[in-house]
Backbone of each chain as nested JSON, in Angstrom:
{
  "chains": [
    {"id": "A", "residues": [
      {"number": 1, "name": "UNK", "atoms": {"N": [26.143, 32.758, -9.333], "CA": [25.2, 31.347, -8.835], "C": [26.451, 30.53, -8.599]}},
      {"number": 2, "name": "UNK", "atoms": {"N": [27.333, 30.749, -9.123], "CA": [28.475, 29.401, -8.98], "C": [28.824, 29.058, -7.499]}},
      {"number": 3, "name": "UNK", "atoms": {"N": [29.156, 30.51, -6.501], "CA": [29.067, 30.258, -5.018], "C": [27.726, 29.857, -4.583]}},
      {"number": 4, "name": "UNK", "atoms": {"N": [26.798, 30.089, -5.204], "CA": [25.564, 29.721, -4.415], "C": [25.756, 28.301, -4.378]}},
      {"number": 5, "name": "UNK", "atoms": {"N": [25.612, 27.596, -5.637], "CA": [25.417, 25.942, -5.786], "C": [26.84, 25.492, -5.036]}},
      {"number": 6, "name": "UNK", "atoms": {"N": [27.966, 26.002, -4.934], "CA": [29.095, 25.222, -4.389], "C": [28.665, 25.369, -2.822]}},
      {"number": 7, "name": "UNK", "atoms": {"N": [28.045, 26.236, -2.518], "CA": [27.916, 26.432, -1.351], "C": [26.947, 25.365, -0.492]}},
      {"number": 8, "name": "UNK", "atoms": {"N": [25.758, 24.986, -1.477], "CA": [24.951, 24.051, -1.377], "C": [25.399, 22.534, -1.596]}},
      {"number": 9, "name": "UNK", "atoms": {"N": [26.909, 22.545, -2.204], "CA": [26.746, 21.154, -2.845], "C": [27.841, 20.408, -1.581]}},
      {"number": 10, "name": "UNK", "atoms": {"N": [27.285, 20.724, -0.352], "CA": [27.861, 20.169, 0.818], "C": [26.953, 19.619, 1.958]}},
      {"number": 11, "name": "UNK", "atoms": {"N": [26.893, 18.34, 2.3], "CA": [25.575, 17.981, 3.181], "C": [25.624, 19.024, 4.636]}},
      {"number": 12, "name": "UNK", "atoms": {"N": [27.054, 19.374, 5.306], "CA": [26.483, 19.819, 6.593], "C": [26.044, 21.186, 6.241]}},
      {"number": 13, "name": "UNK", "atoms": {"N": [26.659, 22.05, 5.12], "CA": [26.267, 22.929, 5.085], "C": [24.708, 23.244, 4.956]}},
      {"number": 14, "name": "UNK", "atoms": {"N": [24.185, 22.126, 4.137], "CA": [22.587, 22.198, 3.6], "C": [21.896, 21.809, 5.222]}},
      {"number": 15, "name": "UNK", "atoms": {"N": [22.552, 20.758, 6.21], "CA": [21.99, 20.567, 7.429], "C": [21.888, 21.954, 8.092]}},
      {"number": 16, "name": "UNK", "atoms": {"N": [23.152, 22.686, 7.914], "CA": [22.938, 23.961, 8.876], "C": [21.669, 24.653, 8.502]}},
      {"number": 17, "name": "UNK", "atoms": {"N": [21.348, 24.831, 7.016], "CA": [20.519, 25.441, 6.579], "C": [19.168, 25.084, 7.237]}},
      {"number": 18, "name": "UNK", "atoms": {"N": [19.103, 23.756, 7.073], "CA": [18.053, 23.056, 7.618], "C": [17.514, 23.394, 9.136]}},
      {"number": 19, "name": "UNK", "atoms": {"N": [18.886, 23.521, 9.983], "CA": [18.499, 23.709, 11.213], "C": [18.173, 25.084, 11.346]}},
      {"number": 20, "name": "UNK", "atoms": {"N": [18.581, 26.448, 10.674], "CA": [18.501, 27.387, 10.891], "C": [16.548, 27.734, 10.59]}},
      {"number": 21, "name": "UNK", "atoms": {"N": [16.185, 26.712, 9.332], "CA": [14.737, 27.006, 9.035], "C": [14.284, 27.062, 10.334]}},
      {"number": 22, "name": "UNK", "atoms": {"N": [14.606, 26.297, 11.692], "CA": [13.305, 26.405, 12.586], "C": [13.595, 27.522, 13.617]}},
      {"number": 23, "name": "UNK", "atoms": {"N": [14.788, 28.342, 13.22], "CA": [15.135, 29.447, 14.261], "C": [16.521, 29.937, 13.974]}},
      {"number": 24, "name": "UNK", "atoms": {"N": [16.741, 31.472, 14.332], "CA": [17.994, 31.73, 14.323], "C": [18.747, 31.219, 15.488]}},
      {"number": 25, "name": "UNK", "atoms": {"N": [20.323, 30.945, 15.009], "CA": [21.106, 30.284, 16.124], "C": [22.543, 31.231, 16.089]}},
      {"number": 26, "name": "UNK", "atoms": {"N": [23.279, 30.944, 17.393], "CA": [24.272, 31.347, 17.576], "C": [25.307, 30.172, 16.609]}},
      {"number": 27, "name": "UNK", "atoms": {"N": [26.55, 30.881, 16.617], "CA": [27.943, 29.767, 15.736], "C": [28.015, 28.543, 16.954]}},
      {"number": 28, "name": "UNK", "atoms": {"N": [27.636, 29.119, 18.11], "CA": [27.92, 28.21, 19.03], "C": [26.938, 27.019, 18.999]}},
      {"number": 29, "name": "UNK", "atoms": {"N": [25.532, 27.401, 18.868], "CA": [24.699, 26.531, 19.393], "C": [24.541, 25.711, 17.891]}},
      {"number": 30, "name": "UNK", "atoms": {"N": [24.847, 26.254, 16.671], "CA": [24.803, 25.376, 15.787], "C": [25.901, 24.068, 15.839]}},
      {"number": 31, "name": "UNK", "atoms": {"N": [27.226, 25.045, 16.13], "CA": [28.185, 23.93, 16.566], "C": [27.973, 22.426, 17.405]}},
      {"number": 32, "name": "UNK", "atoms": {"N": [27.36, 22.819, 18.441], "CA": [26.918, 21.906, 19.249], "C": [25.856, 20.855, 18.763]}},
      {"number": 33, "name": "UNK", "atoms": {"N": [25.243, 20.992, 17.088], "CA": [24.428, 19.909, 16.815], "C": [25.285, 19.076, 15.96]}},
      {"number": 34, "name": "UNK", "atoms": {"N": [26.692, 19.231, 15.947], "CA": [27.254, 18.693, 14.976], "C": [28.61, 18.175, 15.739]}},
      {"number": 35, "name": "UNK", "atoms": {"N": [29.446, 16.89, 15.222], "CA": [30.089, 16.142, 15.914], "C": [31.205, 16.45, 15.034]}},
      {"number": 36, "name": "UNK", "atoms": {"N": [31.468, 17.732, 14.565], "CA": [32.851, 18.188, 13.927], "C": [33.251, 19.516, 14.099]}},
      {"number": 37, "name": "UNK", "atoms": {"N": [33.272, 19.484, 15.111], "CA": [34.32, 20.837, 16.178], "C": [34.186, 22.305, 15.204]}},
      {"number": 38, "name": "UNK", "atoms": {"N": [34.263, 23.188, 16.261], "CA": [33.574, 24.667, 15.93], "C": [34.395, 25.412, 14.786]}},
      {"number": 39, "name": "UNK", "atoms": {"N": [35.958, 25.136, 14.577], "CA": [36.298, 25.812, 13.671], "C": [35.582, 25.102, 12.154]}},
      {"number": 40, "name": "UNK", "atoms": {"N": [35.606, 24.011, 12.038], "CA": [34.791, 23.387, 10.804], "C": [33.449, 23.929, 10.115]}},
      {"number": 41, "name": "UNK", "atoms": {"N": [32.658, 24.324, 11.459], "CA": [31.429, 24.989, 11.291], "C": [31.484, 26.251, 11.055]}},
      {"number": 42, "name": "UNK", "atoms": {"N": [32.717, 27.121, 11.364], "CA": [32.966, 28.419, 11.276], "C": [33.137, 28.782, 10.023]}},
      {"number": 43, "name": "UNK", "atoms": {"N": [33.635, 27.424, 9.485], "CA": [33.95, 27.452, 7.925], "C": [33.058, 27.45, 6.949]}},
      {"number": 44, "name": "UNK", "atoms": {"N": [31.987, 26.538, 7.616], "CA": [30.82, 26.181, 6.858], "C": [29.978, 27.631, 6.681]}},
      {"number": 45, "name": "UNK", "atoms": {"N": [29.786, 28.325, 7.753], "CA": [29.126, 29.279, 8.001], "C": [29.455, 31.017, 7.331]}},
      {"number": 46, "name": "UNK", "atoms": {"N": [30.972, 30.745, 7.116], "CA": [31.761, 32.018, 6.165], "C": [31.166, 31.647, 4.808]}},
      {"number": 47, "name": "UNK", "atoms": {"N": [31.324, 29.974, 4.398], "CA": [31.008, 29.931, 3.258], "C": [29.334, 30.357, 2.57]}},
      {"number": 48, "name": "UNK", "atoms": {"N": [28.496, 29.797, 3.529], "CA": [27.145, 30.194, 3.351], "C": [27.11, 31.551, 3.354]}},
      {"number": 49, "name": "UNK", "atoms": {"N": [27.322, 32.494, 4.463], "CA": [27.36, 33.94, 4.394], "C": [27.825, 34.357, 2.816]}},
      {"number": 50, "name": "UNK", "atoms": {"N": [29.167, 33.915, 2.415], "CA": [29.611, 34.448, 1.162], "C": [28.82, 34.259, 0.354]}},
      {"number": 51, "name": "UNK", "atoms": {"N": [27.974, 32.971, 0.158], "CA": [26.934, 33.196, -0.884], "C": [25.513, 33.25, -0.408]}},
      {"number": 52, "name": "UNK", "atoms": {"N": [25.469, 34.332, 0.462], "CA": [24.399, 35.066, 0.7], "C": [23.167, 34.105, 1.453]}},
      {"number": 53, "name": "UNK", "atoms": {"N": [23.715, 32.979, 1.708], "CA": [22.386, 32.018, 1.896], "C": [22.148, 32.147, 3.311]}},
      {"number": 54, "name": "UNK", "atoms": {"N": [23.105, 32.681, 4.027], "CA": [22.922, 33.327, 5.366], "C": [23.206, 34.584, 5.851]}},
      {"number": 55, "name": "UNK", "atoms": {"N": [22.297, 35.247, 6.875], "CA": [22.814, 36.391, 7.4], "C": [23.245, 36.364, 8.687]}},
      {"number": 56, "name": "UNK", "atoms": {"N": [24.417, 37.28, 9.149], "CA": [25.038, 37.201, 10.242], "C": [24.592, 38.658, 11.078]}},
      {"number": 57, "name": "UNK", "atoms": {"N": [24.6, 38.64, 12.381], "CA": [24.368, 40.012, 12.968], "C": [24.792, 39.722, 14.643]}},
      {"number": 58, "name": "UNK", "atoms": {"N": [25.496, 40.549, 14.982], "CA": [26.008, 40.773, 16.473], "C": [24.953, 40.642, 17.165]}},
      {"number": 59, "name": "UNK", "atoms": {"N": [24.931, 39.944, 18.421], "CA": [24.292, 40.345, 19.25], "C": [24.809, 40.132, 20.712]}},
      {"number": 60, "name": "UNK", "atoms": {"N": [25.059, 41.174, 21.052], "CA": [26.1, 41.031, 22.469], "C": [27.121, 40.593, 21.935]}},
      {"number": 61, "name": "UNK", "atoms": {"N": [27.545, 39.29, 22.878], "CA": [28.728, 38.447, 22.566], "C": [28.973, 37.694, 21.458]}},
      {"number": 62, "name": "UNK", "atoms": {"N": [27.616, 37.28, 20.66], "CA": [27.577, 36.415, 19.938], "C": [27.285, 36.586, 18.531]}},
      {"number": 63, "name": "UNK", "atoms": {"N": [27.414, 35.887, 17.774], "CA": [26.908, 36.278, 16.168], "C": [25.595, 35.288, 16.092]}},
      {"number": 64, "name": "UNK", "atoms": {"N": [24.815, 35.899, 15.52], "CA": [23.51, 34.999, 15.295], "C": [23.39, 35.11, 13.87]}},
      {"number": 65, "name": "UNK", "atoms": {"N": [22.829, 33.744, 13.41], "CA": [23.002, 33.418, 11.986], "C": [21.618, 33.43, 11.717]}},
      {"number": 66, "name": "UNK", "atoms": {"N": [20.93, 33.481, 10.419], "CA": [19.335, 33.447, 9.826], "C": [19.693, 32.992, 8.562]}},
      {"number": 67, "name": "UNK", "atoms": {"N": [18.684, 32.386, 8.036], "CA": [18.386, 32.162, 6.657], "C": [18.075, 33.595, 6.183]}},
      {"number": 68, "name": "UNK", "atoms": {"N": [18.803, 33.692, 5.148], "CA": [18.548, 34.583, 3.955], "C": [17.658, 34.085, 2.755]}},
      {"number": 69, "name": "UNK", "atoms": {"N": [16.275, 34.462, 2.852], "CA": [15.2, 33.936, 2.145], "C": [15.141, 34.547, 1.064]}},
      {"number": 70, "name": "UNK", "atoms": {"N": [15.704, 35.836, 0.695], "CA": [15.734, 36.44, -0.761], "C": [16.498, 35.418, -1.818]}},
      {"number": 71, "name": "UNK", "atoms": {"N": [17.798, 34.789, -1.32], "CA": [18.175, 34.101, -2.311], "C": [17.712, 32.578, -2.781]}},
      {"number": 72, "name": "UNK", "atoms": {"N": [16.905, 32.031, -1.819], "CA": [16.161, 31.08, -1.973], "C": [15.206, 31.6, -3.009]}},
      {"number": 73, "name": "UNK", "atoms": {"N": [14.541, 32.635, -2.958], "CA": [13.62, 33.364, -3.876], "C": [14.213, 33.292, -5.622]}},
      {"number": 74, "name": "UNK", "atoms": {"N": [15.317, 33.727, -5.517], "CA": [15.925, 33.717, -6.437], "C": [16.181, 32.676, -7.377]}},
      {"number": 75, "name": "UNK", "atoms": {"N": [16.562, 31.452, -6.295], "CA": [16.933, 30.182, -6.793], "C": [15.817, 29.25, -7.184]}},
      {"number": 76, "name": "UNK", "atoms": {"N": [14.778, 29.54, -6.395], "CA": [13.278, 28.915, -7.073], "C": [13.14, 29.525, -8.265]}},
      {"number": 77, "name": "UNK", "atoms": {"N": [12.897, 30.879, -8.338], "CA": [12.672, 31.492, -9.564], "C": [13.903, 30.699, -10.671]}},
      {"number": 78, "name": "UNK", "atoms": {"N": [15.022, 30.684, -10.61], "CA": [15.974, 30.4, -11.693], "C": [15.094, 28.831, -12.131]}},
      {"number": 79, "name": "UNK", "atoms": {"N": [15.548, 27.982, -10.825], "CA": [14.576, 26.515, -11.27], "C": [13.392, 26.166, -12.176]}},
      {"number": 80, "name": "UNK", "atoms": {"N": [12.592, 27.582, -11.405], "CA": [11.102, 27.481, -12.171], "C": [11.311, 27.735, -13.51]}},
      {"number": 81, "name": "UNK", "atoms": {"N": [12.569, 28.689, -13.932], "CA": [12.453, 29.185, -15.079], "C": [13.11, 27.88, -15.912]}},
      {"number": 82, "name": "UNK", "atoms": {"N": [13.477, 26.798, -15.745], "CA": [13.698, 25.65, -16.235], "C": [13.212, 24.979, -16.338]}},
      {"number": 83, "name": "UNK", "atoms": {"N": [12.197, 24.967, -15.324], "CA": [11.003, 23.609, -15.031], "C": [10.101, 24.032, -16.247]}},
      {"number": 84, "name": "UNK", "atoms": {"N": [9.512, 25.199, -16.54], "CA": [7.986, 25.222, -17.427], "C": [8.58, 25.062, -18.828]}},
      {"number": 85, "name": "UNK", "atoms": {"N": [9.153, 23.711, -18.844], "CA": [9.694, 23.257, -20.082], "C": [8.599, 23.195, -21.314]}},
      {"number": 86, "name": "UNK", "atoms": {"N": [8.648, 23.968, -22.704], "CA": [7.923, 23.512, -23.355], "C": [8.166, 21.902, -24.196]}},
      {"number": 87, "name": "UNK", "atoms": {"N": [7.554, 21.162, -24.178], "CA": [7.817, 19.521, -24.45], "C": [7.781, 19.637, -26.12]}},
      {"number": 88, "name": "UNK", "atoms": {"N": [8.584, 20.837, -26.904], "CA": [8.04, 20.633, -28.27], "C": [9.518, 20.318, -28.754]}},
      {"number": 89, "name": "UNK", "atoms": {"N": [10.575, 19.72, -27.948], "CA": [11.979, 19.265, -28.573], "C": [11.66, 18.251, -29.515]}},
      {"number": 90, "name": "UNK", "atoms": {"N": [12.898, 18.034, -30.076], "CA": [12.751, 16.513, -30.953], "C": [13.121, 15.411, -30.535]}}
    ]},
    {"id": "B", "residues": [
      {"number": 1, "name": "UNK", "atoms": {"N": [22.654, 14.993, -3.417], "CA": [22.155, 16.089, -3.838], "C": [23.697, 16.634, -4.004]}},
      {"number": 2, "name": "UNK", "atoms": {"N": [24.744, 16.396, -3.267], "CA": [25.886, 17.079, -3.544], "C": [25.988, 16.843, -5.176]}},
      {"number": 3, "name": "UNK", "atoms": {"N": [25.906, 15.943, -5.863], "CA": [26.512, 15.685, -7.474], "C": [25.575, 17.029, -8.236]}},
      {"number": 4, "name": "UNK", "atoms": {"N": [24.22, 16.805, -7.55], "CA": [23.179, 18.114, -8.17], "C": [23.991, 19.053, -8.41]}},
      {"number": 5, "name": "UNK", "atoms": {"N": [24.202, 19.675, -6.764], "CA": [24.583, 21.045, -6.987], "C": [26.359, 21.379, -7.31]}},
      {"number": 6, "name": "UNK", "atoms": {"N": [26.878, 20.639, -7.058], "CA": [27.793, 20.539, -7.876], "C": [27.582, 20.484, -9.666]}},
      {"number": 7, "name": "UNK", "atoms": {"N": [27.18, 19.933, -9.916], "CA": [26.655, 19.979, -11.313], "C": [26.16, 21.097, -11.52]}},
      {"number": 8, "name": "UNK", "atoms": {"N": [25.2, 21.943, -10.996], "CA": [24.91, 23.268, -11.068], "C": [25.96, 24.551, -10.963]}},
      {"number": 9, "name": "UNK", "atoms": {"N": [26.906, 24.195, -10.468], "CA": [27.835, 25.092, -9.935], "C": [28.795, 25.665, -11.143]}},
      {"number": 10, "name": "UNK", "atoms": {"N": [28.433, 25.348, -12.375], "CA": [29.521, 25.664, -13.372], "C": [28.674, 26.566, -14.77]}},
      {"number": 11, "name": "UNK", "atoms": {"N": [28.805, 28.031, -14.991], "CA": [27.944, 28.639, -15.529], "C": [27.889, 28.217, -16.999]}},
      {"number": 12, "name": "UNK", "atoms": {"N": [28.942, 27.114, -17.654], "CA": [28.467, 26.654, -18.837], "C": [27.383, 25.463, -18.758]}},
      {"number": 13, "name": "UNK", "atoms": {"N": [27.501, 24.724, -17.738], "CA": [26.292, 23.606, -17.535], "C": [25.154, 24.165, -17.333]}},
      {"number": 14, "name": "UNK", "atoms": {"N": [24.929, 25.459, -16.398], "CA": [23.937, 26.217, -16.224], "C": [23.357, 26.434, -17.799]}},
      {"number": 15, "name": "UNK", "atoms": {"N": [24.318, 27.066, -18.752], "CA": [23.952, 27.525, -20.109], "C": [23.374, 26.34, -20.716]}},
      {"number": 16, "name": "UNK", "atoms": {"N": [23.848, 25.068, -20.804], "CA": [23.524, 24.102, -21.537], "C": [21.909, 23.711, -21.0]}},
      {"number": 17, "name": "UNK", "atoms": {"N": [21.604, 23.931, -19.702], "CA": [20.272, 23.513, -19.166], "C": [19.417, 24.328, -20.195]}},
      {"number": 18, "name": "UNK", "atoms": {"N": [19.72, 25.719, -19.758], "CA": [18.516, 26.796, -20.454], "C": [18.714, 26.427, -22.132]}},
      {"number": 19, "name": "UNK", "atoms": {"N": [19.72, 26.001, -23.036], "CA": [19.523, 25.853, -24.161], "C": [18.378, 24.879, -23.999]}},
      {"number": 20, "name": "UNK", "atoms": {"N": [18.489, 23.821, -23.397], "CA": [17.871, 22.229, -23.562], "C": [15.892, 22.658, -23.175]}},
      {"number": 21, "name": "UNK", "atoms": {"N": [16.192, 23.63, -22.154], "CA": [14.744, 24.347, -22.019], "C": [14.202, 24.535, -23.398]}},
      {"number": 22, "name": "UNK", "atoms": {"N": [14.606, 25.215, -24.342], "CA": [13.991, 25.604, -25.685], "C": [13.299, 24.234, -26.658]}},
      {"number": 23, "name": "UNK", "atoms": {"N": [14.222, 22.893, -26.198], "CA": [14.245, 21.989, -26.968], "C": [15.32, 20.827, -26.941]}},
      {"number": 24, "name": "UNK", "atoms": {"N": [15.1, 19.946, -26.99], "CA": [16.276, 18.65, -27.176], "C": [17.277, 19.16, -28.207]}},
      {"number": 25, "name": "UNK", "atoms": {"N": [18.533, 18.556, -27.847], "CA": [19.647, 18.814, -28.847], "C": [20.587, 17.596, -28.855]}},
      {"number": 26, "name": "UNK", "atoms": {"N": [21.342, 17.489, -29.775], "CA": [22.577, 16.303, -29.928], "C": [23.467, 17.169, -29.14]}},
      {"number": 27, "name": "UNK", "atoms": {"N": [24.279, 16.398, -28.906], "CA": [25.873, 17.034, -28.427], "C": [26.593, 17.892, -29.299]}},
      {"number": 28, "name": "UNK", "atoms": {"N": [26.325, 17.481, -30.601], "CA": [26.881, 18.238, -31.775], "C": [26.44, 19.709, -31.932]}},
      {"number": 29, "name": "UNK", "atoms": {"N": [24.974, 19.58, -31.695], "CA": [24.222, 21.304, -31.593], "C": [24.495, 21.545, -30.781]}},
      {"number": 30, "name": "UNK", "atoms": {"N": [24.746, 21.352, -29.414], "CA": [24.822, 22.062, -28.057], "C": [26.088, 22.424, -28.487]}},
      {"number": 31, "name": "UNK", "atoms": {"N": [27.431, 21.746, -28.925], "CA": [28.522, 22.259, -28.98], "C": [28.682, 23.671, -29.902]}},
      {"number": 32, "name": "UNK", "atoms": {"N": [28.192, 23.204, -30.726], "CA": [28.221, 24.447, -31.983], "C": [27.53, 26.027, -31.311]}},
      {"number": 33, "name": "UNK", "atoms": {"N": [26.802, 25.783, -30.159], "CA": [26.758, 27.157, -29.28], "C": [27.812, 27.769, -28.499]}},
      {"number": 34, "name": "UNK", "atoms": {"N": [28.7, 26.984, -28.403], "CA": [29.419, 27.38, -27.313], "C": [30.912, 27.793, -27.899]}},
      {"number": 35, "name": "UNK", "atoms": {"N": [31.819, 28.163, -27.489], "CA": [33.197, 28.628, -27.96], "C": [34.063, 27.404, -27.3]}},
      {"number": 36, "name": "UNK", "atoms": {"N": [34.07, 26.704, -26.725], "CA": [35.033, 25.56, -26.025], "C": [34.717, 24.083, -26.697]}},
      {"number": 37, "name": "UNK", "atoms": {"N": [35.233, 23.637, -27.465], "CA": [35.354, 22.412, -28.046], "C": [34.308, 21.679, -27.309]}},
      {"number": 38, "name": "UNK", "atoms": {"N": [34.408, 20.503, -28.314], "CA": [33.05, 19.524, -28.106], "C": [33.846, 18.489, -27.221]}},
      {"number": 39, "name": "UNK", "atoms": {"N": [34.859, 18.078, -26.942], "CA": [35.297, 17.322, -25.855], "C": [35.02, 17.945, -24.377]}},
      {"number": 40, "name": "UNK", "atoms": {"N": [35.294, 18.923, -24.185], "CA": [34.695, 20.054, -22.9], "C": [33.043, 20.134, -22.771]}},
      {"number": 41, "name": "UNK", "atoms": {"N": [32.399, 20.137, -23.957], "CA": [31.144, 20.166, -23.972], "C": [30.605, 18.442, -23.337]}},
      {"number": 42, "name": "UNK", "atoms": {"N": [31.283, 17.528, -24.068], "CA": [30.927, 16.126, -23.534], "C": [31.38, 15.901, -22.294]}},
      {"number": 43, "name": "UNK", "atoms": {"N": [32.156, 16.161, -21.834], "CA": [32.341, 16.493, -20.327], "C": [31.315, 16.9, -19.416]}},
      {"number": 44, "name": "UNK", "atoms": {"N": [31.159, 18.282, -19.755], "CA": [29.697, 18.948, -19.212], "C": [28.385, 17.9, -19.338]}},
      {"number": 45, "name": "UNK", "atoms": {"N": [28.406, 17.667, -20.129], "CA": [27.099, 16.477, -20.725], "C": [27.19, 15.408, -19.642]}},
      {"number": 46, "name": "UNK", "atoms": {"N": [28.469, 14.862, -19.799], "CA": [28.441, 13.669, -18.486], "C": [28.045, 13.885, -17.207]}},
      {"number": 47, "name": "UNK", "atoms": {"N": [28.508, 15.289, -16.589], "CA": [28.447, 15.399, -15.078], "C": [27.004, 15.954, -15.206]}},
      {"number": 48, "name": "UNK", "atoms": {"N": [26.598, 16.567, -15.891], "CA": [24.707, 16.797, -16.297], "C": [24.251, 15.388, -15.903]}},
      {"number": 49, "name": "UNK", "atoms": {"N": [24.476, 14.455, -16.737], "CA": [23.945, 13.423, -16.792], "C": [24.101, 12.529, -15.572]}},
      {"number": 50, "name": "UNK", "atoms": {"N": [25.364, 12.487, -14.911], "CA": [25.503, 12.079, -13.79], "C": [24.336, 12.425, -12.634]}},
      {"number": 51, "name": "UNK", "atoms": {"N": [24.451, 13.829, -12.77], "CA": [23.604, 14.338, -11.775], "C": [21.648, 14.014, -12.052]}},
      {"number": 52, "name": "UNK", "atoms": {"N": [21.985, 13.545, -13.196], "CA": [20.53, 13.152, -13.616], "C": [19.584, 14.746, -13.826]}},
      {"number": 53, "name": "UNK", "atoms": {"N": [20.181, 15.57, -14.153], "CA": [19.904, 16.979, -14.624], "C": [19.252, 16.888, -16.176]}},
      {"number": 54, "name": "UNK", "atoms": {"N": [20.175, 16.037, -17.008], "CA": [19.539, 15.651, -18.343], "C": [19.524, 14.09, -18.688]}},
      {"number": 55, "name": "UNK", "atoms": {"N": [18.768, 13.855, -19.545], "CA": [18.732, 12.576, -20.454], "C": [19.463, 12.511, -21.091]}},
      {"number": 56, "name": "UNK", "atoms": {"N": [19.84, 11.276, -22.003], "CA": [20.589, 11.344, -23.077], "C": [19.559, 9.813, -23.836]}},
      {"number": 57, "name": "UNK", "atoms": {"N": [19.453, 9.817, -24.966], "CA": [19.141, 8.936, -25.207], "C": [19.194, 8.878, -26.972]}},
      {"number": 58, "name": "UNK", "atoms": {"N": [19.735, 7.305, -27.543], "CA": [20.332, 7.354, -28.966], "C": [19.473, 7.459, -29.902]}},
      {"number": 59, "name": "UNK", "atoms": {"N": [19.537, 8.461, -30.979], "CA": [18.536, 8.478, -31.971], "C": [19.568, 8.258, -33.363]}},
      {"number": 60, "name": "UNK", "atoms": {"N": [19.643, 7.33, -34.254], "CA": [20.696, 6.824, -35.116], "C": [21.835, 7.044, -34.849]}},
      {"number": 61, "name": "UNK", "atoms": {"N": [22.67, 8.106, -35.706], "CA": [24.209, 8.285, -35.444], "C": [24.197, 9.023, -33.869]}},
      {"number": 62, "name": "UNK", "atoms": {"N": [22.951, 10.105, -33.501], "CA": [23.109, 10.709, -32.349], "C": [22.709, 10.579, -31.349]}},
      {"number": 63, "name": "UNK", "atoms": {"N": [23.19, 11.052, -30.226], "CA": [22.725, 11.432, -28.72], "C": [21.983, 12.369, -28.295]}},
      {"number": 64, "name": "UNK", "atoms": {"N": [20.693, 12.4, -27.986], "CA": [19.619, 13.475, -27.935], "C": [19.791, 13.773, -26.516]}},
      {"number": 65, "name": "UNK", "atoms": {"N": [20.129, 15.123, -26.069], "CA": [20.006, 15.328, -24.605], "C": [18.722, 16.184, -24.464]}},
      {"number": 66, "name": "UNK", "atoms": {"N": [18.002, 16.008, -23.291], "CA": [16.752, 16.846, -22.935], "C": [17.041, 16.803, -21.209]}},
      {"number": 67, "name": "UNK", "atoms": {"N": [16.008, 17.89, -20.736], "CA": [16.096, 18.203, -19.418], "C": [15.291, 16.773, -18.793]}},
      {"number": 68, "name": "UNK", "atoms": {"N": [16.067, 16.708, -17.324], "CA": [15.359, 15.825, -16.78], "C": [14.26, 16.648, -15.531]}},
      {"number": 69, "name": "UNK", "atoms": {"N": [13.134, 16.927, -16.285], "CA": [12.464, 17.794, -15.022], "C": [12.235, 17.354, -13.831]}},
      {"number": 70, "name": "UNK", "atoms": {"N": [12.45, 15.909, -13.709], "CA": [12.031, 15.162, -12.388], "C": [13.031, 15.819, -11.089]}},
      {"number": 71, "name": "UNK", "atoms": {"N": [14.231, 15.864, -11.607], "CA": [15.143, 16.144, -10.533], "C": [15.092, 17.684, -10.233]}},
      {"number": 72, "name": "UNK", "atoms": {"N": [14.415, 18.58, -11.433], "CA": [14.312, 20.024, -10.893], "C": [13.072, 19.945, -9.744]}},
      {"number": 73, "name": "UNK", "atoms": {"N": [12.274, 19.052, -10.107], "CA": [11.057, 19.256, -9.241], "C": [11.762, 18.823, -7.573]}},
      {"number": 74, "name": "UNK", "atoms": {"N": [12.53, 17.698, -7.362], "CA": [13.003, 17.568, -6.437], "C": [14.01, 18.553, -5.485]}},
      {"number": 75, "name": "UNK", "atoms": {"N": [14.317, 19.502, -6.45], "CA": [15.139, 20.485, -5.899], "C": [14.43, 21.458, -5.615]}},
      {"number": 76, "name": "UNK", "atoms": {"N": [13.439, 21.681, -6.402], "CA": [12.158, 22.777, -6.053], "C": [11.871, 22.407, -4.648]}},
      {"number": 77, "name": "UNK", "atoms": {"N": [11.397, 21.542, -4.4], "CA": [10.858, 20.766, -3.224], "C": [11.619, 21.063, -1.923]}},
      {"number": 78, "name": "UNK", "atoms": {"N": [12.67, 21.099, -2.101], "CA": [13.892, 21.066, -1.115], "C": [14.118, 22.678, -0.955]}},
      {"number": 79, "name": "UNK", "atoms": {"N": [14.089, 23.549, -1.785], "CA": [14.293, 24.932, -1.583], "C": [12.817, 25.06, -0.683]}},
      {"number": 80, "name": "UNK", "atoms": {"N": [12.062, 25.006, -1.367], "CA": [10.693, 25.011, -0.406], "C": [10.637, 24.871, 0.716]}},
      {"number": 81, "name": "UNK", "atoms": {"N": [11.068, 23.685, 0.975], "CA": [11.096, 23.15, 2.32], "C": [12.023, 24.417, 3.167]}},
      {"number": 82, "name": "UNK", "atoms": {"N": [12.917, 24.853, 2.769], "CA": [13.635, 26.036, 3.697], "C": [12.922, 27.019, 3.59]}},
      {"number": 83, "name": "UNK", "atoms": {"N": [12.428, 27.378, 2.317], "CA": [11.861, 28.979, 2.211], "C": [10.706, 29.116, 3.092]}},
      {"number": 84, "name": "UNK", "atoms": {"N": [9.99, 27.961, 3.402], "CA": [8.782, 28.232, 4.489], "C": [8.951, 28.408, 5.761]}},
      {"number": 85, "name": "UNK", "atoms": {"N": [9.596, 29.557, 5.973], "CA": [10.341, 29.696, 7.209], "C": [9.357, 30.275, 8.585]}},
      {"number": 86, "name": "UNK", "atoms": {"N": [9.333, 29.958, 9.559], "CA": [8.797, 29.977, 10.287], "C": [9.778, 31.421, 10.997]}},
      {"number": 87, "name": "UNK", "atoms": {"N": [8.961, 32.745, 11.343], "CA": [9.938, 33.691, 11.62], "C": [10.039, 33.857, 13.33]}},
      {"number": 88, "name": "UNK", "atoms": {"N": [10.007, 32.393, 13.967], "CA": [9.764, 32.45, 15.463], "C": [11.281, 32.819, 16.018]}},
      {"number": 89, "name": "UNK", "atoms": {"N": [12.448, 32.783, 15.132], "CA": [13.907, 32.897, 15.748], "C": [14.217, 33.913, 16.991]}},
      {"number": 90, "name": "UNK", "atoms": {"N": [15.3, 33.562, 17.281], "CA": [15.547, 34.753, 18.531], "C": [16.094, 35.891, 17.695]}}
    ]}
  ]
}
């Protein structure tokens, strides 16, 4: 979970996830939406992939990125496990 | 949100949140549950407080920490906004 949260602690990476929500994209298509050059985007994509927030699959010449919703489910489950607080503390 | 995710990207801080789920605790009570000294715990608590994941209030000689569930709601809302993926990508 450390890698997961570290991956989420960057605004560009969160924006990439929000882009992928609307549909799968190649690295090139993602890079077009940002002012910060393709190598930087590739680095962010590698971090997102290592954290299993995105999946990558080859399609011809391109690598297509998609959201990995399984990890989001785990994340929501963890947050909910904290959110259901018994208000019986002192 | 950067501070929020950075705060969550540490196992000790996540364990503190899980402890506080069961009830509010003073810094001393929290430190008793960990093998890493009180100054380190104070540092973790300061980071959790800066990220608004916990609230601190003075009670006599002690500062009592509690979960700030508002931030958890924001976090769940953000994750859900990504999780409701339209599967219409390429």
